C-alpha positions in Angstrom: -20.9 -3.1 117.5 -22.5 -4.8 120.1 -20.9 -6.9 123.1 -21.5 -11.1 122.7 -20.4 -12.9 125.8 -17.8 -15.2 125.4 -19.8 -19.4 125.4 -17.9 -22.2 127.2 -18.9 -25.8 125.6 -17.7 -28.7 127.5 -16.1 -31.4 125.7 -17.4 -34.1 127.6 -14.4 -37.1 127.5 -14.8 -38.3 131.0 -11.5 -38.0 132.3 -10.1 -35.9 128.9 -13.0 -34.1 129.1 -12.2 -30.2 128.4 -13.6 -26.5 127.8 -13.4 -24.7 124.7 -14.3 -20.8 124.9 -15.3 -18.9 122.3 -16.4 -15.3 121.3 -14.8 -11.6 120.9 -11.6 -10.7 122.5 -10.9 -14.2 124.2 -7.5 -13.6 123.2 -5.8 -10.7 125.1 -6.9 -12.5 128.2 -6.3 -16.0 127.4 -3.1 -15.9 129.4 -4.9 -14.8 132.5 -8.0 -17.6 132.4 -4.8 -20.1 131.2 -3.5 -20.1 134.3 -6.2 -18.9 136.5 -7.9 -22.7 135.5 -4.4 -24.8 134.9 -1.8 -23.3 137.7 1.5 -24.6 137.2 0.3 -26.3 133.7 0.8 -26.6 130.0 -2.0 -25.6 127.8 -2.6 -24.7 123.9 -4.1 -22.1 122.3 -5.8 -22.9 118.9 -6.9 -20.0 117.0 
């Protein structure tokens, strides 16, 4: 199986903009990535 780099897609909604990360194996590191990007905030993961 080949390694596929994750892709980040920006959803441009002005002050409500957010990123979507797409790729294999992202859930295993999701907690660390979320805490890095949103320290002290709440987040939802949709699979």
